[in-house]
Short mmCIF file of the C-alpha atoms (twelve columns), coordinates in Angstrom:
data_MODEL
# 
_entry.id   MODEL 
# 
loop_
_atom_site.group_PDB 
_atom_site.id 
_atom_site.type_symbol 
_atom_site.label_atom_id 
_atom_site.label_alt_id 
_atom_site.label_comp_id 
_atom_site.label_asym_id 
_atom_site.label_seq_id 
_atom_site.Cartn_x 
_atom_site.Cartn_y 
_atom_site.Cartn_z 
_atom_site.pdbx_PDB_model_num 
ATOM 1   C CA . MET A 1   76.624 88.387 121.320 1 
ATOM 2   C CA . ASN A 2   75.597 84.764 120.794 1 
ATOM 3   C CA . THR A 3   74.619 84.328 117.155 1 
ATOM 4   C CA . GLU A 4   73.500 80.764 117.800 1 
ATOM 5   C CA . SER A 5   70.393 81.978 119.606 1 
ATOM 6   C CA . ASN A 6   69.172 83.322 116.258 1 
ATOM 7   C CA . HIS A 7   69.679 80.001 114.476 1 
ATOM 8   C CA . SER A 8   68.635 76.460 115.224 1 
ATOM 9   C CA . PRO A 9   71.510 74.049 115.691 1 
ATOM 10  C CA . SER A 10  72.091 71.414 113.025 1 
ATOM 11  C CA . GLU A 11  70.467 68.056 113.634 1 
ATOM 12  C CA . THR A 12  73.874 66.556 114.483 1 
ATOM 13  C CA . ASP A 13  74.575 69.338 117.009 1 
ATOM 14  C CA . LEU A 14  71.098 69.008 118.466 1 
ATOM 15  C CA . ILE A 15  71.548 65.264 118.975 1 
ATOM 16  C CA . ALA A 16  74.982 65.775 120.558 1 
ATOM 17  C CA . ARG A 17  73.599 68.407 122.913 1 
ATOM 18  C CA . CYS A 18  70.705 66.146 123.884 1 
ATOM 19  C CA . ILE A 19  73.105 63.291 124.633 1 
ATOM 20  C CA . SER A 20  75.099 65.624 126.874 1 
ATOM 21  C CA . GLY A 21  71.914 66.383 128.829 1 
ATOM 22  C CA . ASP A 22  71.140 69.892 127.560 1 
ATOM 23  C CA . ARG A 23  67.475 70.382 128.500 1 
ATOM 24  C CA . ILE A 24  66.874 73.193 125.997 1 
ATOM 25  C CA . SER A 25  68.108 70.985 123.154 1 
ATOM 26  C CA . GLN A 26  66.003 68.096 124.428 1 
ATOM 27  C CA . ARG A 27  62.951 70.352 124.339 1 
ATOM 28  C CA . MET A 28  63.854 71.469 120.814 1 
ATOM 29  C CA . LEU A 29  64.120 67.856 119.669 1 
ATOM 30  C CA . TYR A 30  60.800 67.026 121.327 1 
ATOM 31  C CA . ASP A 31  59.111 70.037 119.710 1 
ATOM 32  C CA . LYS A 32  60.557 69.125 116.319 1 
ATOM 33  C CA . PHE A 33  59.019 65.632 116.283 1 
ATOM 34  C CA . ALA A 34  56.107 65.722 118.746 1 
ATOM 35  C CA . SER A 35  53.255 66.420 116.342 1 
ATOM 36  C CA . LYS A 36  54.342 63.835 113.747 1 
ATOM 37  C CA . MET A 37  54.970 61.163 116.357 1 
ATOM 38  C CA . TYR A 38  51.687 61.916 118.097 1 
ATOM 39  C CA . GLY A 39  50.000 61.204 114.772 1 
ATOM 40  C CA . VAL A 40  51.734 57.818 114.693 1 
ATOM 41  C CA . CYS A 41  50.622 57.146 118.277 1 
ATOM 42  C CA . MET A 42  47.008 58.059 117.513 1 
ATOM 43  C CA . ARG A 43  46.926 55.800 114.465 1 
ATOM 44  C CA . TYR A 44  47.774 52.819 116.616 1 
ATOM 45  C CA . ALA A 45  46.173 53.761 119.936 1 
ATOM 46  C CA . GLY A 46  42.909 55.222 118.743 1 
ATOM 47  C CA . ASN A 47  42.333 57.228 121.906 1 
ATOM 48  C CA . THR A 48  44.168 60.105 123.509 1 
ATOM 49  C CA . ASN A 49  44.962 58.372 126.805 1 
ATOM 50  C CA . ASP A 50  46.758 55.475 125.134 1 
ATOM 51  C CA . ALA A 51  48.343 57.800 122.569 1 
ATOM 52  C CA . ASN A 52  49.712 60.011 125.357 1 
ATOM 53  C CA . ASP A 53  51.159 56.960 127.143 1 
ATOM 54  C CA . ILE A 54  52.790 55.729 123.942 1 
ATOM 55  C CA . MET A 55  54.069 59.236 123.192 1 
ATOM 56  C CA . GLN A 56  55.766 59.434 126.567 1 
ATOM 57  C CA . ASP A 57  57.240 55.933 126.267 1 
ATOM 58  C CA . GLY A 58  58.423 56.671 122.741 1 
ATOM 59  C CA . PHE A 59  60.283 59.839 123.684 1 
ATOM 60  C CA . ILE A 60  61.810 58.154 126.718 1 
ATOM 61  C CA . ARG A 61  63.165 55.519 124.334 1 
ATOM 62  C CA . VAL A 62  64.372 58.107 121.841 1 
ATOM 63  C CA . PHE A 63  66.294 60.047 124.499 1 
ATOM 64  C CA . SER A 64  67.604 56.862 126.146 1 
ATOM 65  C CA . ASN A 65  68.938 55.568 122.832 1 
ATOM 66  C CA . LEU A 66  70.189 58.742 121.120 1 
ATOM 67  C CA . GLN A 67  73.796 57.624 121.450 1 
ATOM 68  C CA . LYS A 68  72.894 54.570 119.333 1 
ATOM 69  C CA . PHE A 69  71.882 56.667 116.316 1 
ATOM 70  C CA . ARG A 70  74.745 56.171 113.845 1 
ATOM 71  C CA . GLY A 71  73.730 58.755 111.301 1 
ATOM 72  C CA . GLU A 72  72.798 56.085 108.776 1 
ATOM 73  C CA . GLY A 73  69.566 57.129 107.140 1 
ATOM 74  C CA . SER A 74  67.358 59.940 108.316 1 
ATOM 75  C CA . PHE A 75  67.078 60.772 111.977 1 
ATOM 76  C CA . GLU A 76  63.324 61.248 111.587 1 
ATOM 77  C CA . GLY A 77  63.071 57.729 110.174 1 
ATOM 78  C CA . TRP A 78  65.014 56.413 113.163 1 
ATOM 79  C CA . VAL A 79  62.687 58.244 115.575 1 
ATOM 80  C CA . ARG A 80  59.634 57.004 113.682 1 
ATOM 81  C CA . ARG A 81  60.861 53.418 113.870 1 
ATOM 82  C CA . ILE A 82  61.190 53.726 117.663 1 
ATOM 83  C CA . PHE A 83  57.627 55.035 117.843 1 
ATOM 84  C CA . VAL A 84  56.202 52.313 115.615 1 
ATOM 85  C CA . ASN A 85  57.963 49.693 117.753 1 
ATOM 86  C CA . THR A 86  56.627 51.355 120.909 1 
ATOM 87  C CA . CYS A 87  53.118 51.258 119.419 1 
ATOM 88  C CA . ILE A 88  53.530 47.582 118.565 1 
ATOM 89  C CA . GLU A 89  54.695 46.826 122.088 1 
ATOM 90  C CA . HIS A 90  51.674 48.664 123.467 1 
ATOM 91  C CA . TYR A 91  49.482 46.649 121.109 1 
ATOM 92  C CA . ARG A 92  51.039 43.374 122.276 1 
ATOM 93  C CA . LYS A 93  50.223 44.241 125.873 1 
ATOM 94  C CA . LYS A 94  46.618 44.969 124.944 1 
ATOM 95  C CA . VAL A 95  46.180 41.999 122.628 1 
ATOM 96  C CA . GLN A 96  46.693 39.572 125.499 1 
ATOM 97  C CA . SER A 97  43.064 40.278 126.372 1 
ATOM 98  C CA . TYR A 98  41.938 39.507 122.818 1 
ATOM 99  C CA . ASN A 99  41.937 36.044 121.334 1 
ATOM 100 C CA . ILE A 100 42.723 35.985 117.626 1 
ATOM 101 C CA . ASN A 101 40.979 33.025 116.066 1 
ATOM 102 C CA . GLU A 102 43.263 32.276 113.123 1 
ATOM 103 C CA . ALA A 103 41.032 29.620 111.593 1 
ATOM 104 C CA . HIS A 104 38.145 32.094 111.369 1 
ATOM 105 C CA . GLU A 105 40.372 34.935 110.166 1 
ATOM 106 C CA . ASN A 106 41.755 32.923 107.243 1 
ATOM 107 C CA . THR A 107 38.268 32.574 105.715 1 
ATOM 108 C CA . VAL A 108 37.938 36.302 104.982 1 
ATOM 109 C CA . GLU A 109 38.400 37.422 101.383 1 
ATOM 110 C CA . ASP A 110 40.125 40.625 100.288 1 
ATOM 111 C CA . THR A 111 37.969 43.549 99.129  1 
ATOM 112 C CA . ASN A 112 38.543 46.849 97.352  1 
ATOM 113 C CA . LEU A 113 37.970 50.245 98.938  1 
ATOM 114 C CA . ASP A 114 36.149 52.208 96.242  1 
ATOM 115 C CA . ALA A 115 34.184 54.716 98.333  1 
ATOM 116 C CA . MET A 116 37.165 56.292 100.136 1 
ATOM 117 C CA . ASP A 117 36.828 59.501 98.152  1 
ATOM 118 C CA . VAL A 118 33.501 60.360 99.842  1 
ATOM 119 C CA . LEU A 119 35.169 60.849 103.207 1 
ATOM 120 C CA . ALA A 120 37.545 63.447 104.579 1 
ATOM 121 C CA . ALA A 121 40.916 62.295 105.922 1 
ATOM 122 C CA . LYS A 122 39.814 62.862 109.527 1 
ATOM 123 C CA . ASP A 123 36.783 60.622 108.915 1 
ATOM 124 C CA . ILE A 124 39.018 57.881 107.537 1 
ATOM 125 C CA . VAL A 125 41.295 58.082 110.598 1 
ATOM 126 C CA . LYS A 126 38.208 57.870 112.814 1 
ATOM 127 C CA . LEU A 127 37.000 54.802 110.918 1 
ATOM 128 C CA . VAL A 128 40.392 53.082 111.162 1 
ATOM 129 C CA . ASN A 129 40.480 53.840 114.890 1 
ATOM 130 C CA . SER A 130 37.094 52.166 115.292 1 
ATOM 131 C CA . LEU A 131 38.570 48.829 114.164 1 
ATOM 132 C CA . SER A 132 39.542 46.230 116.737 1 
ATOM 133 C CA . PRO A 133 43.149 46.554 117.945 1 
ATOM 134 C CA . GLY A 134 44.350 43.629 115.813 1 
ATOM 135 C CA . TYR A 135 42.755 44.841 112.598 1 
ATOM 136 C CA . LYS A 136 43.817 48.441 113.204 1 
ATOM 137 C CA . THR A 137 47.427 47.508 113.928 1 
ATOM 138 C CA . VAL A 138 47.800 45.295 110.864 1 
ATOM 139 C CA . PHE A 139 46.036 47.893 108.684 1 
ATOM 140 C CA . ASN A 140 48.331 50.679 109.906 1 
ATOM 141 C CA . LEU A 141 51.498 48.608 109.577 1 
ATOM 142 C CA . HIS A 142 50.655 47.490 106.050 1 
ATOM 143 C CA . VAL A 143 48.802 50.425 104.507 1 
ATOM 144 C CA . VAL A 144 50.343 53.383 106.338 1 
ATOM 145 C CA . GLU A 145 53.823 52.202 107.293 1 
ATOM 146 C CA . GLY A 146 54.364 49.964 104.245 1 
ATOM 147 C CA . TYR A 147 55.441 46.742 105.960 1 
ATOM 148 C CA . ASN A 148 54.852 43.446 104.171 1 
ATOM 149 C CA . HIS A 149 52.921 40.575 105.769 1 
ATOM 150 C CA . LYS A 150 56.045 38.638 106.740 1 
ATOM 151 C CA . GLU A 151 57.440 41.669 108.572 1 
ATOM 152 C CA . ILE A 152 54.089 42.274 110.288 1 
ATOM 153 C CA . ALA A 153 53.844 38.621 111.289 1 
ATOM 154 C CA . ASP A 154 57.331 38.751 112.799 1 
ATOM 155 C CA . MET A 155 56.627 41.998 114.665 1 
ATOM 156 C CA . LEU A 156 53.306 40.867 116.100 1 
ATOM 157 C CA . GLY A 157 54.081 37.199 116.656 1 
ATOM 158 C CA . ILE A 158 51.336 35.997 114.316 1 
ATOM 159 C CA . SER A 159 51.356 34.039 111.067 1 
ATOM 160 C CA . GLU A 160 51.510 35.690 107.650 1 
ATOM 161 C CA . GLY A 161 48.066 34.224 106.965 1 
ATOM 162 C CA . THR A 162 46.656 35.934 110.029 1 
ATOM 163 C CA . SER A 163 48.229 39.219 108.950 1 
ATOM 164 C CA . LYS A 164 46.717 38.894 105.485 1 
ATOM 165 C CA . SER A 165 43.302 37.907 106.771 1 
ATOM 166 C CA . GLN A 166 43.250 40.664 109.380 1 
ATOM 167 C CA . LEU A 167 44.081 43.200 106.674 1 
ATOM 168 C CA . ALA A 168 41.354 41.786 104.433 1 
ATOM 169 C CA . ARG A 169 38.866 41.829 107.302 1 
ATOM 170 C CA . ALA A 170 39.838 45.399 108.203 1 
ATOM 171 C CA . LYS A 171 39.329 46.479 104.580 1 
ATOM 172 C CA . ALA A 172 35.972 44.670 104.432 1 
ATOM 173 C CA . LEU A 173 34.776 46.345 107.631 1 
ATOM 174 C CA . LEU A 174 35.975 49.744 106.443 1 
ATOM 175 C CA . LYS A 175 34.308 49.232 103.070 1 
ATOM 176 C CA . LYS A 176 31.013 48.280 104.702 1 
ATOM 177 C CA . THR A 177 31.131 51.276 107.039 1 
ATOM 178 C CA . ILE A 178 32.049 53.645 104.203 1 
ATOM 179 C CA . GLU A 179 29.291 52.286 101.966 1 
ATOM 180 C CA . ASN A 180 26.777 52.685 104.793 1 
ATOM 181 C CA . HIS A 181 27.984 56.261 105.315 1 
ATOM 182 C CA . TYR A 182 27.839 56.993 101.578 1 
ATOM 183 C CA . ASN A 183 24.340 55.508 101.251 1 
ATOM 184 C CA . SER A 184 23.098 57.502 104.251 1 
ATOM 185 C CA . ILE A 185 24.264 60.833 102.779 1 
ATOM 186 C CA . LYS A 186 22.998 59.875 99.321  1 
ATOM 187 C CA . ASP A 187 19.431 59.239 100.516 1 
# 
């Protein structure tokens, strides 16, 4: 009797089996990370069609590069990094149709988000997804993923000033929308 069918393989065994082409292990790995990575995709894409495309591209990259995982750090962190990079690449393709006016962006001042507690988490995600692709990407990279402005600038091919101003503009737009929402439910 195979006792392994009653237990999940270790992460190391699962990765090794995936590298060797075991479809069941590949499905297990996909199932293990799909919901978390889909959340990452939705944060950057904002719609299900784009998120599904990014999800597929991200897992293709994960499976294509499994042999490169050296076991340094967490495997989930490694997978997440691939997905964030895939999201950024998707963003870069889309941003070609948008013109970022750096001179205008640098005039925006930073604001505080005080009214966040009046909204549910799903409402906040919806609000962030309503931002323009540039604002949303910088907001997600800085606020959610924790990258600094230099790292964001390098990833997106923009200046640090543009990263800072896009974050400030995103916060200002979110604040205005949240205040409008708060005032409408208060009245």
